[in-house]
PQR file with spaces between the fields and no chain letter, atoms N, CA, C, O and H, PARSE charges and radii, in Angstrom:
ATOM       1  N    UNK     1     -79.302  -22.209  253.591 -0.4000 1.5000
ATOM       2  CA   UNK     1     -78.803  -21.465  252.639 -0.0000 2.0000
ATOM       3  C    UNK     1     -80.421  -21.776  251.261  0.5500 1.7000
ATOM       4  O    UNK     1     -81.148  -22.761  251.133 -0.5500 1.4000
ATOM       5  N    UNK     2     -80.407  -20.621  250.605 -0.4000 1.5000
ATOM       6  CA   UNK     2     -81.799  -20.241  250.004 -0.0000 2.0000
ATOM       7  C    UNK     2     -81.005  -19.857  248.820  0.5500 1.7000
ATOM       8  O    UNK     2     -79.872  -19.377  248.813 -0.5500 1.4000
ATOM       9  H    UNK     2     -79.816  -19.821  250.710  0.4000 1.0000
ATOM      10  N    UNK     3     -81.889  -20.185  247.662 -0.4000 1.5000
ATOM      11  CA   UNK     3     -81.769  -19.323  246.439 -0.0000 2.0000
ATOM      12  C    UNK     3     -83.093  -19.139  245.721  0.5500 1.7000
ATOM      13  O    UNK     3     -84.109  -19.650  246.193 -0.5500 1.4000
ATOM      14  H    UNK     3     -82.809  -20.575  247.667  0.4000 1.0000
ATOM      15  N    UNK     4     -83.131  -18.297  244.393 -0.4000 1.5000
ATOM      16  CA   UNK     4     -84.521  -18.313  244.513 -0.0000 2.0000
ATOM      17  C    UNK     4     -84.335  -18.770  242.635  0.5500 1.7000
ATOM      18  O    UNK     4     -83.438  -18.744  241.792 -0.5500 1.4000
ATOM      19  H    UNK     4     -82.306  -17.882  244.010  0.4000 1.0000
ATOM      20  N    UNK     5     -85.352  -19.046  242.689 -0.4000 1.5000
ATOM      21  CA   UNK     5     -85.464  -19.900  240.948 -0.0000 2.0000
ATOM      22  C    UNK     5     -85.832  -18.888  240.117  0.5500 1.7000
ATOM      23  O    UNK     5     -85.829  -17.752  240.590 -0.5500 1.4000
ATOM      24  H    UNK     5     -86.081  -19.067  243.374  0.4000 1.0000
ATOM      25  N    UNK     6     -86.261  -19.104  238.583 -0.4000 1.5000
ATOM      26  CA   UNK     6     -86.344  -18.072  238.051 -0.0000 2.0000
ATOM      27  C    UNK     6     -87.882  -17.643  238.321  0.5500 1.7000
ATOM      28  O    UNK     6     -88.388  -16.523  238.400 -0.5500 1.4000
ATOM      29  H    UNK     6     -86.264  -20.027  238.198  0.4000 1.0000
ATOM      30  N    UNK     7     -88.416  -18.880  238.429 -0.4000 1.5000
ATOM      31  CA   UNK     7     -90.217  -18.753  238.941 -0.0000 2.0000
ATOM      32  C    UNK     7     -90.232  -17.986  240.070  0.5500 1.7000
ATOM      33  O    UNK     7     -91.355  -17.924  240.570 -0.5500 1.4000
ATOM      34  H    UNK     7     -88.005  -19.790  238.364  0.4000 1.0000
ATOM      35  N    UNK     8     -89.413  -17.402  240.626 -0.4000 1.5000
ATOM      36  CA   UNK     8     -89.714  -16.715  241.917 -0.0000 2.0000
ATOM      37  C    UNK     8     -89.329  -17.335  243.184  0.5500 1.7000
ATOM      38  O    UNK     8     -88.918  -16.723  244.170 -0.5500 1.4000
ATOM      39  H    UNK     8     -88.501  -17.452  240.220  0.4000 1.0000
ATOM      40  N    UNK     9     -89.546  -18.997  243.048 -0.4000 1.5000
ATOM      41  CA   UNK     9     -89.961  -19.452  244.244 -0.0000 2.0000
ATOM      42  C    UNK     9     -88.086  -20.025  245.201  0.5500 1.7000
ATOM      43  O    UNK     9     -86.933  -20.042  244.769 -0.5500 1.4000
ATOM      44  H    UNK     9     -89.880  -19.494  242.247  0.4000 1.0000
ATOM      45  N    UNK    10     -88.507  -20.281  246.155 -0.4000 1.5000
ATOM      46  CA   UNK    10     -87.403  -20.015  247.022 -0.0000 2.0000
ATOM      47  C    UNK    10     -86.375  -21.783  247.200  0.5500 1.7000
ATOM      48  O    UNK    10     -86.951  -22.680  247.817 -0.5500 1.4000
ATOM      49  H    UNK    10     -89.444  -20.268  246.505  0.4000 1.0000
ATOM      50  N    UNK    11     -85.412  -21.974  246.811 -0.4000 1.5000
ATOM      51  CA   UNK    11     -85.110  -23.084  246.911 -0.0000 2.0000
ATOM      52  C    UNK    11     -83.834  -23.736  247.779  0.5500 1.7000
ATOM      53  O    UNK    11     -82.694  -23.319  247.569 -0.5500 1.4000
ATOM      54  H    UNK    11     -84.944  -21.245  246.311  0.4000 1.0000
ATOM      55  N    UNK    12     -84.024  -24.499  248.497 -0.4000 1.5000
ATOM      56  CA   UNK    12     -82.569  -25.420  248.975 -0.0000 2.0000
ATOM      57  C    UNK    12     -81.487  -25.245  248.577  0.5500 1.7000
ATOM      58  O    UNK    12     -81.138  -26.243  247.946 -0.5500 1.4000
ATOM      59  H    UNK    12     -84.950  -24.837  248.668  0.4000 1.0000
ATOM      60  N    UNK    13     -80.501  -24.267  248.605 -0.4000 1.5000
ATOM      61  CA   UNK    13     -78.922  -24.999  248.190 -0.0000 2.0000
ATOM      62  C    UNK    13     -78.527  -26.641  248.365  0.5500 1.7000
ATOM      63  O    UNK    13     -78.491  -27.040  249.529 -0.5500 1.4000
ATOM      64  H    UNK    13     -80.785  -23.457  249.117  0.4000 1.0000
ATOM      65  N    UNK    14     -78.343  -27.246  247.704 -0.4000 1.5000
ATOM      66  CA   UNK    14     -78.366  -29.049  247.860 -0.0000 2.0000
ATOM      67  C    UNK    14     -77.071  -29.032  248.398  0.5500 1.7000
ATOM      68  O    UNK    14     -76.868  -29.787  249.350 -0.5500 1.4000
ATOM      69  H    UNK    14     -78.372  -26.922  246.758  0.4000 1.0000
ATOM      70  N    UNK    15     -76.098  -28.288  247.965 -0.4000 1.5000
ATOM      71  CA   UNK    15     -74.784  -28.878  248.015 -0.0000 2.0000
ATOM      72  C    UNK    15     -74.815  -28.474  249.823  0.5500 1.7000
ATOM      73  O    UNK    15     -74.780  -29.100  250.883 -0.5500 1.4000
ATOM      74  H    UNK    15     -76.263  -27.675  247.193  0.4000 1.0000
ATOM      75  N    UNK    16     -74.887  -27.305  249.454 -0.4000 1.5000
ATOM      76  CA   UNK    16     -74.895  -26.360  251.737 -0.0000 2.0000
ATOM      77  C    UNK    16     -75.744  -28.012  252.215  0.5500 1.7000
ATOM      78  O    UNK    16     -75.108  -28.975  252.643 -0.5500 1.4000
ATOM      79  H    UNK    16     -74.915  -26.797  248.593  0.4000 1.0000
ATOM      80  N    UNK    17     -76.771  -28.006  252.077 -0.4000 1.5000
ATOM      81  CA   UNK    17     -77.776  -28.825  252.490 -0.0000 2.0000
ATOM      82  C    UNK    17     -76.833  -30.456  253.134  0.5500 1.7000
ATOM      83  O    UNK    17     -77.001  -31.060  254.193 -0.5500 1.4000
ATOM      84  H    UNK    17     -77.288  -27.223  251.729  0.4000 1.0000
ATOM      85  N    UNK    18     -76.080  -30.681  252.238 -0.4000 1.5000
ATOM      86  CA   UNK    18     -75.953  -32.069  251.422 -0.0000 2.0000
ATOM      87  C    UNK    18     -74.371  -31.887  253.356  0.5500 1.7000
ATOM      88  O    UNK    18     -74.265  -32.485  254.426 -0.5500 1.4000
ATOM      89  H    UNK    18     -75.943  -30.190  251.378  0.4000 1.0000
ATOM      90  N    UNK    19     -73.804  -31.038  252.843 -0.4000 1.5000
ATOM      91  CA   UNK    19     -72.289  -30.726  253.920 -0.0000 2.0000
ATOM      92  C    UNK    19     -73.384  -30.407  255.021  0.5500 1.7000
ATOM      93  O    UNK    19     -72.923  -31.160  255.879 -0.5500 1.4000
ATOM      94  H    UNK    19     -73.891  -30.551  251.974  0.4000 1.0000
ATOM      95  N    UNK    20     -74.007  -30.091  255.361 -0.4000 1.5000
ATOM      96  CA   UNK    20     -74.503  -30.005  256.987 -0.0000 2.0000
ATOM      97  C    UNK    20     -74.990  -30.842  257.482  0.5500 1.7000
ATOM      98  O    UNK    20     -75.183  -30.757  258.694 -0.5500 1.4000
ATOM      99  H    UNK    20     -74.381  -29.479  254.664  0.4000 1.0000
ATOM     100  N    UNK    21     -75.433  -32.101  256.709 -0.4000 1.5000
ATOM     101  CA   UNK    21     -76.007  -32.722  256.977 -0.0000 2.0000
ATOM     102  C    UNK    21     -74.956  -33.838  257.501  0.5500 1.7000
ATOM     103  O    UNK    21     -75.098  -34.433  258.569 -0.5500 1.4000
ATOM     104  H    UNK    21     -75.276  -32.170  255.724  0.4000 1.0000
ATOM     105  N    UNK    22     -73.667  -34.078  256.425 -0.4000 1.5000
ATOM     106  CA   UNK    22     -72.745  -34.858  256.667 -0.0000 2.0000
ATOM     107  C    UNK    22     -72.089  -34.768  257.535  0.5500 1.7000
ATOM     108  O    UNK    22     -71.852  -35.777  258.200 -0.5500 1.4000
ATOM     109  H    UNK    22     -73.551  -33.595  255.557  0.4000 1.0000
ATOM     110  N    UNK    23     -71.377  -33.183  257.974 -0.4000 1.5000
ATOM     111  CA   UNK    23     -71.274  -32.738  259.558 -0.0000 2.0000
ATOM     112  C    UNK    23     -71.762  -33.331  260.954  0.5500 1.7000
ATOM     113  O    UNK    23     -71.227  -33.637  262.020 -0.5500 1.4000
ATOM     114  H    UNK    23     -71.569  -32.364  257.435  0.4000 1.0000
ATOM     115  N    UNK    24     -72.964  -33.339  260.452 -0.4000 1.5000
ATOM     116  CA   UNK    24     -74.111  -33.714  261.967 -0.0000 2.0000
ATOM     117  C    UNK    24     -73.829  -34.870  261.762  0.5500 1.7000
ATOM     118  O    UNK    24     -72.994  -35.378  262.510 -0.5500 1.4000
ATOM     119  H    UNK    24     -73.400  -33.090  259.587  0.4000 1.0000
ATOM     120  N    UNK    25     -74.271  -35.468  260.964 -0.4000 1.5000
ATOM     121  CA   UNK    25     -73.936  -37.085  261.260 -0.0000 2.0000
ATOM     122  C    UNK    25     -72.041  -37.376  261.535  0.5500 1.7000
ATOM     123  O    UNK    25     -71.390  -38.344  261.929 -0.5500 1.4000
ATOM     124  H    UNK    25     -74.950  -35.055  260.356  0.4000 1.0000
ATOM     125  N    UNK    26     -71.923  -36.905  261.383 -0.4000 1.5000
ATOM     126  CA   UNK    26     -69.821  -37.452  261.392 -0.0000 2.0000
ATOM     127  C    UNK    26     -70.049  -37.379  263.011  0.5500 1.7000
ATOM     128  O    UNK    26     -69.867  -38.364  263.726 -0.5500 1.4000
ATOM     129  H    UNK    26     -72.452  -36.119  261.063  0.4000 1.0000
ATOM     130  N    UNK    27     -70.641  -35.575  263.723 -0.4000 1.5000
ATOM     131  CA   UNK    27     -70.518  -35.477  264.844 -0.0000 2.0000
ATOM     132  C    UNK    27     -71.182  -36.221  265.716  0.5500 1.7000
ATOM     133  O    UNK    27     -71.219  -36.051  266.935 -0.5500 1.4000
ATOM     134  H    UNK    27     -70.789  -34.774  263.142  0.4000 1.0000
ATOM     135  N    UNK    28     -71.647  -36.955  265.163 -0.4000 1.5000
ATOM     136  CA   UNK    28     -73.002  -38.135  265.893 -0.0000 2.0000
ATOM     137  C    UNK    28     -72.545  -39.408  266.100  0.5500 1.7000
ATOM     138  O    UNK    28     -72.889  -40.215  266.963 -0.5500 1.4000
ATOM     139  H    UNK    28     -71.617  -37.093  264.173  0.4000 1.0000
ATOM     140  N    UNK    29     -71.723  -39.511  265.212 -0.4000 1.5000
ATOM     141  CA   UNK    29     -71.164  -41.001  265.075 -0.0000 2.0000
ATOM     142  C    UNK    29     -70.123  -41.036  266.076  0.5500 1.7000
ATOM     143  O    UNK    29     -69.977  -41.978  266.855 -0.5500 1.4000
ATOM     144  H    UNK    29     -71.443  -38.856  264.511  0.4000 1.0000
ATOM     145  N    UNK    30     -69.053  -39.499  266.033 -0.4000 1.5000
ATOM     146  CA   UNK    30     -68.113  -39.670  266.632 -0.0000 2.0000
ATOM     147  C    UNK    30     -68.523  -39.584  268.237  0.5500 1.7000
ATOM     148  O    UNK    30     -67.742  -39.624  269.188 -0.5500 1.4000
ATOM     149  H    UNK    30     -69.172  -38.734  265.400  0.4000 1.0000
ATOM     150  N    UNK    31     -69.811  -39.469  268.271 -0.4000 1.5000
ATOM     151  CA   UNK    31     -70.079  -39.090  270.090 -0.0000 2.0000
ATOM     152  C    UNK    31     -70.681  -40.310  270.621  0.5500 1.7000
ATOM     153  O    UNK    31     -70.857  -40.572  271.811 -0.5500 1.4000
ATOM     154  H    UNK    31     -70.446  -39.436  267.499  0.4000 1.0000
ATOM     155  N    UNK    32     -71.068  -41.250  269.291 -0.4000 1.5000
ATOM     156  CA   UNK    32     -71.892  -42.367  269.542 -0.0000 2.0000
ATOM     157  C    UNK    32     -73.467  -42.171  270.172  0.5500 1.7000
ATOM     158  O    UNK    32     -73.991  -42.778  271.106 -0.5500 1.4000
ATOM     159  H    UNK    32     -70.924  -41.036  268.325  0.4000 1.0000
ATOM     160  N    UNK    33     -74.076  -40.988  269.221 -0.4000 1.5000
ATOM     161  CA   UNK    33     -75.404  -40.714  269.735 -0.0000 2.0000
ATOM     162  C    UNK    33     -76.585  -41.875  268.535  0.5500 1.7000
ATOM     163  O    UNK    33     -77.683  -42.406  268.702 -0.5500 1.4000
ATOM     164  H    UNK    33     -73.651  -40.494  268.462  0.4000 1.0000
ATOM     165  N    UNK    34     -75.333  -41.809  267.083 -0.4000 1.5000
ATOM     166  CA   UNK    34     -75.754  -42.852  266.085 -0.0000 2.0000
ATOM     167  C    UNK    34     -75.100  -44.174  266.248  0.5500 1.7000
ATOM     168  O    UNK    34     -73.878  -44.282  266.340 -0.5500 1.4000
ATOM     169  H    UNK    34     -74.441  -41.378  266.948  0.4000 1.0000
ATOM     170  N    UNK    35     -75.911  -45.165  266.283 -0.4000 1.5000
ATOM     171  CA   UNK    35     -74.744  -46.557  265.522 -0.0000 2.0000
ATOM     172  C    UNK    35     -75.152  -47.160  264.687  0.5500 1.7000
ATOM     173  O    UNK    35     -76.344  -47.455  264.605 -0.5500 1.4000
ATOM     174  H    UNK    35     -76.904  -45.077  266.209  0.4000 1.0000
ATOM     175  N    UNK    36     -74.442  -47.432  264.016 -0.4000 1.5000
ATOM     176  CA   UNK    36     -74.566  -48.141  262.554 -0.0000 2.0000
ATOM     177  C    UNK    36     -74.554  -49.508  262.662  0.5500 1.7000
ATOM     178  O    UNK    36     -73.444  -50.022  262.801 -0.5500 1.4000
ATOM     179  H    UNK    36     -73.474  -47.192  264.082  0.4000 1.0000
ATOM     180  N    UNK    37     -75.585  -50.276  262.629 -0.4000 1.5000
ATOM     181  CA   UNK    37     -75.195  -51.684  262.489 -0.0000 2.0000
ATOM     182  C    UNK    37     -74.517  -52.614  261.894  0.5500 1.7000
ATOM     183  O    UNK    37     -74.920  -53.095  260.834 -0.5500 1.4000
ATOM     184  H    UNK    37     -76.486  -49.859  262.516  0.4000 1.0000
ATOM     185  N    UNK    38     -73.256  -53.057  262.549 -0.4000 1.5000
ATOM     186  CA   UNK    38     -72.582  -54.190  261.972 -0.0000 2.0000
ATOM     187  C    UNK    38     -71.310  -52.975  262.304  0.5500 1.7000
ATOM     188  O    UNK    38     -70.202  -53.204  261.818 -0.5500 1.4000
ATOM     189  H    UNK    38     -72.929  -52.667  263.409  0.4000 1.0000
ATOM     190  N    UNK    39     -71.495  -51.772  263.087 -0.4000 1.5000
ATOM     191  CA   UNK    39     -69.931  -51.197  262.905 -0.0000 2.0000
ATOM     192  C    UNK    39     -69.028  -51.900  264.224  0.5500 1.7000
ATOM     193  O    UNK    39     -67.944  -51.429  264.568 -0.5500 1.4000
ATOM     194  H    UNK    39     -72.394  -51.586  263.482  0.4000 1.0000
ATOM     195  N    UNK    40     -69.325  -52.465  264.541 -0.4000 1.5000
ATOM     196  CA   UNK    40     -68.235  -52.980  265.803 -0.0000 2.0000
ATOM     197  C    UNK    40     -67.662  -54.186  265.224  0.5500 1.7000
ATOM     198  O    UNK    40     -67.378  -55.208  265.848 -0.5500 1.4000
ATOM     199  H    UNK    40     -70.205  -52.848  264.261  0.4000 1.0000
ATOM     200  N    UNK    41     -67.549  -54.025  264.249 -0.4000 1.5000
ATOM     201  CA   UNK    41     -66.743  -54.852  263.323 -0.0000 2.0000
ATOM     202  C    UNK    41     -64.798  -54.260  263.665  0.5500 1.7000
ATOM     203  O    UNK    41     -63.651  -54.665  263.854 -0.5500 1.4000
ATOM     204  H    UNK    41     -67.780  -53.195  263.742  0.4000 1.0000
ATOM     205  N    UNK    42     -65.556  -53.202  263.553 -0.4000 1.5000
ATOM     206  CA   UNK    42     -64.242  -51.739  263.321 -0.0000 2.0000
ATOM     207  C    UNK    42     -63.815  -51.097  264.444  0.5500 1.7000
ATOM     208  O    UNK    42     -62.869  -50.314  264.531 -0.5500 1.4000
ATOM     209  H    UNK    42     -66.487  -52.873  263.400  0.4000 1.0000
ATOM     210  N    UNK    43     -64.762  -51.567  265.538 -0.4000 1.5000
ATOM     211  CA   UNK    43     -64.787  -50.472  266.793 -0.0000 2.0000
ATOM     212  C    UNK    43     -62.984  -50.843  267.288  0.5500 1.7000
ATOM     213  O    UNK    43     -62.341  -51.861  267.029 -0.5500 1.4000
ATOM     214  H    UNK    43     -65.530  -52.204  265.467  0.4000 1.0000
ATOM     215  N    UNK    44     -62.575  -49.702  268.003 -0.4000 1.5000
ATOM     216  CA   UNK    44     -61.682  -50.097  268.812 -0.0000 2.0000
ATOM     217  C    UNK    44     -61.907  -50.419  270.791  0.5500 1.7000
ATOM     218  O    UNK    44     -61.626  -49.350  271.333 -0.5500 1.4000
ATOM     219  H    UNK    44     -63.097  -48.876  268.213  0.4000 1.0000
ATOM     220  N    UNK    45     -62.211  -51.258  271.644 -0.4000 1.5000
ATOM     221  CA   UNK    45     -62.415  -51.342  272.939 -0.0000 2.0000
ATOM     222  C    UNK    45     -61.902  -50.655  273.356  0.5500 1.7000
ATOM     223  O    UNK    45     -62.471  -50.067  274.275 -0.5500 1.4000
ATOM     224  H    UNK    45     -62.440  -52.126  271.204  0.4000 1.0000
ATOM     225  N    UNK    46     -60.253  -50.158  272.950 -0.4000 1.5000
ATOM     226  CA   UNK    46     -59.489  -49.778  274.428 -0.0000 2.0000
ATOM     227  C    UNK    46     -60.198  -47.971  274.225  0.5500 1.7000
ATOM     228  O    UNK    46     -60.392  -47.204  275.169 -0.5500 1.4000
ATOM     229  H    UNK    46     -59.790  -50.636  272.204  0.4000 1.0000
ATOM     230  N    UNK    47     -60.486  -47.643  272.661 -0.4000 1.5000
ATOM     231  CA   UNK    47     -60.962  -46.050  273.205 -0.0000 2.0000
ATOM     232  C    UNK    47     -62.282  -45.597  273.800  0.5500 1.7000
ATOM     233  O    UNK    47     -62.559  -44.472  274.216 -0.5500 1.4000
ATOM     234  H    UNK    47     -60.328  -48.265  271.894  0.4000 1.0000
ATOM     235  N    UNK    48     -62.959  -46.560  273.767 -0.4000 1.5000
ATOM     236  CA   UNK    48     -64.537  -46.929  274.695 -0.0000 2.0000
ATOM     237  C    UNK    48     -64.485  -46.707  276.386  0.5500 1.7000
ATOM     238  O    UNK    48     -65.351  -46.179  277.084 -0.5500 1.4000
ATOM     239  H    UNK    48     -62.734  -47.474  273.429  0.4000 1.0000
ATOM     240  N    UNK    49     -63.051  -47.343  276.847 -0.4000 1.5000
ATOM     241  CA   UNK    49     -63.406  -47.423  278.158 -0.0000 2.0000
ATOM     242  C    UNK    49     -62.724  -46.109  278.153  0.5500 1.7000
ATOM     243  O    UNK    49     -62.150  -45.466  277.273 -0.5500 1.4000
ATOM     244  H    UNK    49     -62.348  -47.772  276.280  0.4000 1.0000
ATOM     245  N    UNK    50     -63.105  -45.795  280.135 -0.4000 1.5000
ATOM     246  CA   UNK    50     -62.165  -44.659  280.083 -0.0000 2.0000
ATOM     247  C    UNK    50     -61.009  -45.054  280.958  0.5500 1.7000
ATOM     248  O    UNK    50     -61.066  -46.060  281.665 -0.5500 1.4000
ATOM     249  H    UNK    50     -63.571  -46.317  280.850  0.4000 1.0000
ATOM     250  N    UNK    51     -60.022  -44.311  280.915 -0.4000 1.5000
ATOM     251  CA   UNK    51     -58.461  -43.815  281.276 -0.0000 2.0000
ATOM     252  C    UNK    51     -57.823  -44.631  282.231  0.5500 1.7000
ATOM     253  O    UNK    51     -56.743  -45.217  282.313 -0.5500 1.4000
ATOM     254  H    UNK    51     -59.976  -43.494  280.340  0.4000 1.0000
ATOM     255  N    UNK    52     -59.396  -44.404  283.317 -0.4000 1.5000
ATOM     256  CA   UNK    52     -58.926  -45.274  284.183 -0.0000 2.0000
ATOM     257  C    UNK    52     -59.442  -46.083  285.041  0.5500 1.7000
ATOM     258  O    UNK    52     -59.738  -45.959  286.230 -0.5500 1.4000
ATOM     259  H    UNK    52     -60.273  -43.929  283.250  0.4000 1.0000
ATOM     260  N    UNK    53     -59.544  -47.248  284.016 -0.4000 1.5000
ATOM     261  CA   UNK    53     -60.634  -48.475  284.079 -0.0000 2.0000
ATOM     262  C    UNK    53     -59.754  -49.697  284.595  0.5500 1.7000
ATOM     263  O    UNK    53     -60.377  -50.754  284.692 -0.5500 1.4000
ATOM     264  H    UNK    53     -59.304  -47.348  283.050  0.4000 1.0000
ATOM     265  N    UNK    54     -58.347  -49.725  284.959 -0.4000 1.5000
ATOM     266  CA   UNK    54     -58.133  -50.622  285.546 -0.0000 2.0000
ATOM     267  C    UNK    54     -57.898  -50.077  287.159  0.5500 1.7000
ATOM     268  O    UNK    54     -58.052  -50.867  288.090 -0.5500 1.4000
ATOM     269  H    UNK    54     -57.841  -48.865  284.881  0.4000 1.0000
ATOM     270  N    UNK    55     -57.595  -48.964  287.341 -0.4000 1.5000
ATOM     271  CA   UNK    55     -57.395  -48.594  288.705 -0.0000 2.0000
ATOM     272  C    UNK    55     -58.476  -48.275  289.457  0.5500 1.7000
ATOM     273  O    UNK    55     -58.110  -48.049  290.610 -0.5500 1.4000
ATOM     274  H    UNK    55     -57.470  -48.322  286.585  0.4000 1.0000
ATOM     275  N    UNK    56     -59.739  -48.148  289.304 -0.4000 1.5000
ATOM     276  CA   UNK    56     -61.522  -48.026  289.421 -0.0000 2.0000
ATOM     277  C    UNK    56     -62.071  -49.488  289.628  0.5500 1.7000
ATOM     278  O    UNK    56     -62.765  -49.651  290.632 -0.5500 1.4000
ATOM     279  H    UNK    56     -60.037  -48.332  288.367  0.4000 1.0000
ATOM     280  N    UNK    57     -61.852  -50.559  288.820 -0.4000 1.5000
ATOM     281  CA   UNK    57     -62.135  -51.815  287.791 -0.0000 2.0000
ATOM     282  C    UNK    57     -64.025  -51.375  288.865  0.5500 1.7000
ATOM     283  O    UNK    57     -65.024  -50.957  288.279 -0.5500 1.4000
ATOM     284  H    UNK    57     -61.288  -50.427  288.005  0.4000 1.0000
ATOM     285  N    UNK    58     -63.990  -51.517  289.674 -0.4000 1.5000
ATOM     286  CA   UNK    58     -64.832  -51.813  290.730 -0.0000 2.0000
ATOM     287  C    UNK    58     -65.790  -50.622  290.385  0.5500 1.7000
ATOM     288  O    UNK    58     -66.823  -51.019  289.845 -0.5500 1.4000
ATOM     289  H    UNK    58     -63.179  -51.856  290.150  0.4000 1.0000
ATOM     290  N    UNK    59     -65.716  -49.257  290.556 -0.4000 1.5000
ATOM     291  CA   UNK    59     -66.404  -48.063  290.203 -0.0000 2.0000
ATOM     292  C    UNK    59     -67.128  -48.202  289.079  0.5500 1.7000
ATOM     293  O    UNK    59     -68.301  -47.846  288.957 -0.5500 1.4000
ATOM     294  H    UNK    59     -64.877  -48.935  290.994  0.4000 1.0000
ATOM     295  N    UNK    60     -66.063  -49.014  287.759 -0.4000 1.5000
ATOM     296  CA   UNK    60     -66.783  -49.198  286.419 -0.0000 2.0000
ATOM     297  C    UNK    60     -67.731  -50.316  286.285  0.5500 1.7000
ATOM     298  O    UNK    60     -68.328  -50.496  285.224 -0.5500 1.4000
ATOM     299  H    UNK    60     -65.110  -49.302  287.858  0.4000 1.0000
C-alpha cells in the first residue's frame, strides 16, 4: 500500500508493510520454513511427530 507525500513521491505505508511482514514470518515459523537458533529449547517434540508414529515406527 502506498501513499503520496507532499512532494508527490510514492511512499510505502510502514505500518501495513510491517503487519504483512510479521504475518508472513508467523506463517513460516508455524510450518517450520524458518528456523530460529535456540528455539528448540521450547519445542514440543510430540507435535513434530506424525500421529501414527508408534504403529508405523519402521516406516518412519
